[in-house]
Backbone as CSV, one residue per row, in Angstrom:
resi,resn,N_x,N_y,N_z,CA_x,CA_y,CA_z,C_x,C_y,C_z
1,UNK,-1.003,-16.589,7.543,-1.815,-16.538,8.746,-3.210,-16.076,8.339
2,UNK,-4.219,-16.867,8.534,-5.578,-16.490,8.107,-6.164,-15.361,8.960
3,UNK,-7.008,-14.606,8.305,-7.714,-13.490,8.941,-9.194,-13.608,8.595
4,UNK,-10.026,-12.990,9.414,-11.454,-12.975,9.135,-11.993,-11.579,9.434
5,UNK,-13.202,-11.346,8.939,-13.893,-10.092,9.195,-15.038,-10.376,10.150
6,UNK,-15.139,-9.568,11.208,-16.227,-9.698,12.175,-17.015,-8.393,12.210
7,UNK,-18.326,-8.513,12.341,-19.162,-7.321,12.475,-19.657,-7.125,13.899
8,UNK,-19.403,-8.079,14.766,-19.877,-7.977,16.141,-18.733,-7.969,17.143
9,UNK,-17.574,-7.506,16.744,-16.413,-7.481,17.617,-16.577,-6.379,18.657
10,UNK,-16.407,-6.682,19.951,-16.605,-5.677,20.996,-15.639,-4.495,20.899
11,UNK,-14.456,-4.713,20.292,-13.495,-3.620,20.131,-13.808,-2.761,18.905
12,UNK,-14.783,-3.185,18.126,-15.136,-2.495,16.886,-16.659,-2.548,16.736
13,UNK,-17.400,-1.895,17.646,-18.846,-2.080,17.710,-19.623,-1.606,16.487
14,UNK,-19.131,-0.628,15.762,-19.923,-0.120,14.637,-19.174,-0.229,13.315
15,UNK,-18.316,-1.255,13.210,-17.543,-1.382,11.982,-17.245,-2.820,11.645
16,UNK,-16.254,-2.980,10.797,-15.830,-4.279,10.307,-14.435,-4.550,10.864
17,UNK,-14.330,-5.498,11.752,-13.069,-5.813,12.406,-12.306,-6.849,11.599
18,UNK,-11.033,-6.577,11.338,-10.135,-7.581,10.783,-9.485,-8.246,11.988
19,UNK,-9.670,-9.571,12.081,-9.241,-10.328,13.253,-8.309,-11.453,12.807
20,UNK,-7.230,-11.633,13.569,-6.296,-12.725,13.322,-6.924,-14.009,13.838
21,UNK,-7.077,-15.005,12.982,-7.763,-16.241,13.372,-7.013,-17.010,14.450
22,UNK,-5.684,-16.978,14.442,-4.909,-17.797,15.372,-5.143,-17.436,16.833
23,UNK,-5.344,-16.149,17.122,-5.517,-15.762,18.521,-6.714,-14.834,18.763
24,UNK,-7.476,-14.524,17.716,-8.654,-13.678,17.859,-8.362,-12.212,18.107
25,UNK,-7.104,-11.801,17.918,-6.758,-10.405,18.193,-7.213,-9.492,17.058
26,UNK,-7.614,-8.288,17.442,-8.054,-7.281,16.485,-6.836,-6.696,15.779
27,UNK,-6.875,-6.680,14.447,-5.820,-6.054,13.673,-6.173,-4.597,13.435
28,UNK,-7.408,-4.351,12.954,-7.850,-2.984,12.693,-9.358,-2.976,12.517
29,UNK,-9.964,-1.839,12.801,-11.403,-1.653,12.654,-11.659,-0.738,11.453
30,UNK,-12.486,-1.189,10.510,-12.764,-0.435,9.294,-14.218,-0.001,9.233
31,UNK,-14.492,1.040,8.447,-15.853,1.531,8.269,-16.644,0.694,7.274
32,UNK,-15.948,0.001,6.373,-16.666,-0.787,5.361,-16.029,-2.167,5.211
33,UNK,-16.832,-3.102,4.731,-16.339,-4.449,4.460,-15.256,-4.394,3.373
34,UNK,-15.435,-3.512,2.409,-14.463,-3.380,1.317,-13.079,-3.007,1.842
35,UNK,-13.037,-2.056,2.777,-11.758,-1.666,3.375,-11.136,-2.841,4.123
36,UNK,-11.942,-3.568,4.856,-11.445,-4.716,5.622,-10.885,-5.777,4.677
37,UNK,-11.599,-6.062,3.590,-11.114,-7.039,2.611,-9.798,-6.587,1.983
38,UNK,-9.679,-5.293,1.696,-8.448,-4.765,1.105,-7.274,-4.948,2.061
39,UNK,-7.506,-4.718,3.352,-6.425,-4.903,4.311,-6.010,-6.370,4.392
40,UNK,-6.973,-7.269,4.429,-6.647,-8.696,4.478,-5.852,-9.098,3.239
41,UNK,-6.261,-8.623,2.086,-5.539,-8.953,0.845,-4.098,-8.456,0.917
42,UNK,-3.906,-7.248,1.420,-2.559,-6.686,1.518,-1.703,-7.472,2.512
43,UNK,-2.275,-7.814,3.654,-1.531,-8.582,4.668,-1.145,-9.951,4.112
44,UNK,-2.105,-10.635,3.507,-1.837,-11.986,3.000,-0.842,-11.969,1.846
45,UNK,-0.919,-10.963,0.992,0.049,-10.863,-0.103,1.458,-10.699,0.454
46,UNK,1.593,-9.875,1.469,2.893,-9.658,2.083,3.396,-10.935,2.751
47,UNK,2.527,-11.633,3.464,2.932,-12.870,4.122,3.271,-13.956,3.109
48,UNK,2.511,-14.039,2.022,2.790,-15.038,0.988,4.130,-14.760,0.322
49,UNK,4.434,-13.490,0.087,5.710,-13.132,-0.522,6.860,-13.584,0.371
50,UNK,6.742,-13.308,1.657,7.827,-13.640,2.584,8.020,-15.158,2.709
51,UNK,6.989,-15.946,2.413,7.081,-17.400,2.520,7.725,-18.037,1.292
52,UNK,7.793,-17.296,0.189,8.385,-17.847,-1.027,9.898,-17.963,-0.881
53,UNK,10.506,-18.906,-1.592,11.961,-19.041,-1.502,12.644,-17.772,-2.010
54,UNK,13.776,-17.457,-1.401,14.543,-16.279,-1.824,15.185,-16.563,-3.185
55,UNK,15.027,-15.629,-4.095,15.686,-15.740,-5.393,16.245,-14.376,-5.733
56,UNK,17.056,-14.340,-6.741,17.623,-13.064,-7.153,16.551,-12.145,-7.699
57,UNK,16.670,-10.896,-7.329,15.822,-9.868,-7.903,16.616,-8.580,-7.879
58,UNK,16.098,-7.571,-8.494,16.810,-6.300,-8.572,17.122,-5.778,-7.176
59,UNK,18.280,-5.137,-7.035,18.648,-4.499,-5.772,17.682,-3.365,-5.446
60,UNK,17.261,-2.665,-6.489,16.320,-1.565,-6.279,15.521,-1.350,-7.557
61,UNK,14.457,-0.587,-7.406,13.549,-0.326,-8.519,13.451,1.181,-8.696
62,UNK,13.501,1.605,-9.934,13.564,3.029,-10.243,12.156,3.598,-10.460
63,UNK,11.762,4.577,-9.629,10.449,5.207,-9.803,10.365,5.973,-11.125
64,UNK,9.169,6.141,-11.610,8.951,6.889,-12.844,8.973,8.396,-12.574
65,UNK,9.114,9.173,-13.622,9.077,10.630,-13.491,7.716,11.098,-12.976
66,UNK,6.650,10.407,-13.385,5.309,10.762,-12.916,5.176,10.554,-11.405
67,UNK,5.772,9.482,-10.899,5.765,9.230,-9.453,6.535,10.321,-8.719
68,UNK,7.674,10.690,-9.274,8.492,11.735,-8.651,7.732,13.060,-8.617
69,UNK,7.035,13.370,-9.704,6.253,14.615,-9.746,5.154,14.596,-8.688
70,UNK,4.475,13.453,-8.523,3.432,13.332,-7.495,4.032,13.483,-6.098
71,UNK,5.164,12.861,-5.851,5.805,12.949,-4.535,6.190,14.398,-4.230
72,UNK,6.745,15.085,-5.216,7.086,16.508,-5.023,5.831,17.329,-4.740
73,UNK,4.763,17.048,-5.479,3.491,17.745,-5.269,2.987,17.503,-3.844
74,UNK,3.064,16.249,-3.382,2.631,15.929,-2.029,3.429,16.666,-0.974
75,UNK,4.743,16.742,-1.135,5.578,17.475,-0.180,5.243,18.963,-0.187
76,UNK,5.028,19.509,-1.362,4.692,20.935,-1.470,3.323,21.216,-0.840
77,UNK,2.337,20.384,-1.124,1.012,20.555,-0.525,1.104,20.463,0.997
78,UNK,1.857,19.488,1.479,1.981,19.315,2.932,2.602,20.560,3.558
79,UNK,3.592,21.138,2.885,4.221,22.364,3.372,3.233,23.525,3.361
80,UNK,2.478,23.647,2.273,1.533,24.766,2.133,0.344,24.668,3.080
81,UNK,-0.231,23.472,3.222,-1.477,23.310,3.965,-1.291,22.769,5.381
82,UNK,-0.097,22.275,5.698,0.166,21.772,7.046,-0.635,20.539,7.416
83,UNK,-0.953,19.712,6.437,-1.716,18.490,6.705,-1.385,17.440,5.648
84,UNK,-1.860,16.231,5.916,-1.739,15.148,4.940,-0.508,14.296,5.144
85,UNK,-0.741,13.016,5.235,0.359,12.073,5.347,0.965,12.045,6.734
86,UNK,1.902,11.146,6.887,2.628,10.966,8.144,4.113,11.159,7.851
87,UNK,4.921,11.046,8.862,6.370,11.123,8.639,6.832,9.984,7.726
88,UNK,6.164,8.849,7.814,6.508,7.738,6.915,6.186,8.121,5.477
89,UNK,5.044,8.778,5.259,4.694,9.245,3.914,5.695,10.253,3.395
90,UNK,6.158,11.144,4.261,7.172,12.123,3.862,8.463,11.406,3.480
91,UNK,8.852,10.427,4.285,10.054,9.653,3.970,9.896,8.911,2.651
92,UNK,8.682,8.372,2.404,8.443,7.651,1.149,8.581,8.605,-0.040
93,UNK,8.030,9.810,0.099,8.140,10.793,-0.977,9.610,11.084,-1.276
94,UNK,10.388,11.243,-0.240,11.825,11.510,-0.445,12.519,10.325,-1.099
95,UNK,12.147,9.106,-0.694,12.708,7.903,-1.333,12.379,7.887,-2.823
96,UNK,11.135,8.196,-3.140,10.708,8.193,-4.541,11.497,9.235,-5.331
97,UNK,11.611,10.424,-4.787,12.332,11.503,-5.474,13.803,11.143,-5.647
98,UNK,14.392,10.479,-4.640,15.805,10.099,-4.724,16.051,8.968,-5.709
99,UNK,15.019,8.193,-6.046,15.079,7.319,-7.196,15.432,5.867,-7.065
100,UNK,15.504,5.284,-5.868,15.792,3.858,-5.780,15.012,3.266,-4.604
101,UNK,14.126,2.322,-4.896,13.276,1.720,-3.867,13.535,0.223,-3.789
102,UNK,13.600,-0.298,-2.570,13.780,-1.729,-2.379,12.461,-2.450,-2.658
103,UNK,12.557,-3.773,-2.802,11.337,-4.543,-3.025,10.423,-4.477,-1.809
104,UNK,10.987,-4.482,-0.606,10.161,-4.354,0.594,9.400,-3.030,0.593
105,UNK,10.036,-1.978,0.105,9.350,-0.679,0.007,8.231,-0.746,-1.018
106,UNK,8.456,-1.415,-2.129,7.415,-1.573,-3.151,6.222,-2.322,-2.537
107,UNK,6.495,-3.339,-1.721,5.413,-4.063,-1.043,4.649,-3.137,-0.099
108,UNK,5.359,-2.301,0.629,4.686,-1.358,1.532,3.844,-0.362,0.748
109,UNK,4.324,0.026,-0.429,3.546,0.938,-1.268,2.231,0.292,-1.676
110,UNK,2.305,-0.949,-2.122,1.072,-1.630,-2.529,0.103,-1.724,-1.356
111,UNK,0.632,-2.029,-0.190,-0.201,-2.119,1.006,-0.849,-0.769,1.318
112,UNK,-0.072,0.313,1.233,-0.622,1.653,1.470,-1.769,1.932,0.503
113,UNK,-1.538,1.708,-0.780,-2.570,2.013,-1.774,-3.823,1.159,-1.563
114,UNK,-3.661,-0.101,-1.187,-4.825,-0.962,-0.931,-5.642,-0.432,0.249
115,UNK,-4.958,0.000,1.296,-5.665,0.505,2.482,-6.308,1.869,2.239
116,UNK,-5.698,2.676,1.383,-6.140,4.068,1.236,-6.899,4.363,-0.056
117,UNK,-7.208,3.345,-0.834,-8.011,3.527,-2.056,-9.330,4.224,-1.712
118,UNK,-9.868,3.923,-0.558,-11.135,4.496,-0.120,-11.035,6.024,0.048
119,UNK,-9.845,6.552,0.288,-9.667,7.999,0.445,-10.094,8.756,-0.808
120,UNK,-10.048,8.089,-1.942,-10.431,8.742,-3.195,-11.902,9.140,-3.208
121,UNK,-12.707,8.518,-2.350,-14.133,8.830,-2.291,-14.429,10.027,-1.398
122,UNK,-13.430,10.464,-0.626,-13.637,11.568,0.302,-13.668,12.917,-0.398
123,UNK,-14.362,13.858,0.231,-14.447,15.209,-0.310,-13.057,15.843,-0.302
124,UNK,-12.729,16.501,-1.393,-11.462,17.197,-1.510,-10.356,16.366,-2.133
125,UNK,-10.675,15.153,-2.547,-9.642,14.336,-3.188,-9.421,14.794,-4.634
126,UNK,-10.496,15.220,-5.297,-10.414,15.605,-6.711,-10.453,17.121,-6.855
127,UNK,-9.778,17.639,-7.889,-9.819,19.084,-8.132,-11.268,19.569,-8.255
128,UNK,-11.490,20.808,-7.927,-12.808,21.459,-7.974,-13.751,20.992,-6.874
129,UNK,-13.269,20.219,-5.900,-14.077,19.843,-4.744,-13.655,20.696,-3.555
130,UNK,-14.594,20.947,-2.656,-14.260,21.683,-1.439,-13.146,20.967,-0.695
131,UNK,-12.204,21.737,-0.179,-11.135,21.170,0.626,-10.001,20.545,-0.157
132,UNK,-10.004,20.733,-1.488,-8.924,20.156,-2.302,-7.634,20.939,-2.071
133,UNK,-6.534,20.274,-1.863,-6.339,18.837,-1.712,-6.609,18.398,-0.270
134,UNK,-7.382,17.350,-0.127,-7.673,16.799,1.196,-6.409,16.172,1.779
135,UNK,-6.461,15.892,3.062,-5.333,15.209,3.699,-5.070,13.867,3.018
136,UNK,-6.149,13.173,2.635,-5.997,11.895,1.940,-5.343,12.054,0.581
137,UNK,-5.688,13.131,-0.129,-5.079,13.378,-1.453,-3.600,13.696,-1.310
138,UNK,-3.259,14.451,-0.272,-1.858,14.787,-0.037,-1.072,13.523,0.295
139,UNK,-1.616,12.685,1.167,-0.947,11.428,1.523,-0.770,10.549,0.289
140,UNK,-1.809,10.474,-0.546,-1.755,9.669,-1.778,-0.599,10.147,-2.658
141,UNK,-0.462,11.455,-2.778,0.617,12.025,-3.599,1.990,11.695,-3.017
142,UNK,2.121,11.749,-1.690,3.405,11.455,-1.057,3.911,10.063,-1.426
143,UNK,2.994,9.130,-1.617,3.357,7.749,-1.952,3.488,7.533,-3.466
144,UNK,3.420,8.587,-4.254,3.601,8.472,-5.701,2.314,8.527,-6.490
145,UNK,1.164,8.704,-5.809,-0.122,8.852,-6.485,-0.502,7.655,-7.332
146,UNK,-1.425,7.884,-8.250,-1.881,6.802,-9.139,-0.715,6.170,-9.908
147,UNK,0.251,6.981,-10.404,1.387,6.335,-11.082,2.157,5.387,-10.161
148,UNK,2.260,5.735,-8.875,2.941,4.866,-7.918,2.190,3.576,-7.675
149,UNK,0.861,3.671,-7.631,0.051,2.476,-7.424,0.213,1.509,-8.602
150,UNK,0.108,2.026,-9.806,0.244,1.187,-11.007,1.644,0.561,-11.048
151,UNK,2.652,1.365,-10.781,4.047,0.925,-10.812,4.298,-0.183,-9.791
152,UNK,3.871,0.026,-8.540,4.092,-0.972,-7.488,3.389,-2.284,-7.835
153,UNK,2.140,-2.203,-8.278,1.406,-3.415,-8.641,2.089,-4.161,-9.778
154,UNK,2.616,-3.424,-10.743,3.293,-4.051,-11.892,4.560,-4.778,-11.436
155,UNK,5.356,-4.126,-10.608,6.600,-4.751,-10.137,6.295,-5.998,-9.321
156,UNK,5.336,-5.904,-8.420,5.013,-7.057,-7.577,4.471,-8.207,-8.423
157,UNK,3.653,-7.894,-9.396,3.132,-8.931,-10.283,4.270,-9.605,-11.053
158,UNK,5.181,-8.814,-11.596,6.311,-9.371,-12.336,7.198,-10.236,-11.442
159,UNK,7.508,-9.736,-10.247,8.372,-10.478,-9.330,7.690,-11.750,-8.830
160,UNK,6.401,-11.668,-8.558,5.670,-12.849,-8.099,5.661,-13.910,-9.190
161,UNK,5.392,-13.497,-10.422,5.419,-14.449,-11.538,6.798,-15.091,-11.666
162,UNK,7.836,-14.273,-11.533,9.200,-14.784,-11.659,9.543,-15.732,-10.516
163,UNK,9.138,-15.361,-9.281,9.414,-16.222,-8.128,8.682,-17.556,-8.254
164,UNK,7.423,-17.489,-8.687,6.651,-18.728,-8.831,7.228,-19.602,-9.932
165,UNK,7.648,-18.990,-11.029,8.254,-19.760,-12.126,9.539,-20.422,-11.642
166,UNK,10.361,-19.684,-10.917,11.607,-20.259,-10.404,11.331,-21.324,-9.357
167,UNK,10.325,-21.112,-8.535,9.951,-22.077,-7.508,9.473,-23.367,-8.163
168,UNK,8.666,-23.258,-9.216,8.186,-24.443,-9.942,9.327,-25.156,-10.639
169,UNK,10.252,-24.393,-11.200,11.398,-24.972,-11.886,12.269,-25.737,-10.903
170,UNK,12.529,-25.122,-9.750,13.328,-25.790,-8.729,12.654,-27.085,-8.298
171,UNK,11.344,-27.048,-8.096,10.606,-28.230,-7.677,10.642,-29.355,-8.713
172,UNK,10.658,-28.994,-9.978,10.655,-30.001,-11.036,11.982,-30.718,-11.147
173,UNK,13.073,-30.049,-10.778,14.400,-30.629,-10.999,15.052,-31.122,-9.702
174,UNK,14.333,-31.072,-8.611,14.932,-31.497,-7.334,14.901,-32.991,-7.192
């Protein structure tokens, strides 16, 4: 489903609106064009994945120890500071710590990281900055942090390559 970015959308007067082309509905209003483009990329990647033929893939994917450490850190920070992340982020941290994630969860992780990459520019995201850890830094940790982002992107890239190879193979022999 195609999407576009509008700068003159009445529901998003001072930002960049991501709009569904089929019906003109507002998906989300962003502060920057970069954020809007990241959301469109995440939405389209998810839709493209769902359109591919179903093939065998792992039942679950095992998070790395670094991801688990970040998730634990995020839960601890959230407990200490009373901020950062949502209940979904807390659930994701627990999923990561428990050690088995579905492919749909890996897709949601990639989408989260694409939408929230901009949080890294906010004050308090990095050590030695005022307000560290910021709510954005805590949320980032709940989802597995930088190790989680690298891991999710790697799995999706591998699975996409495998699905496309199998799709091409099926097409050649049909």
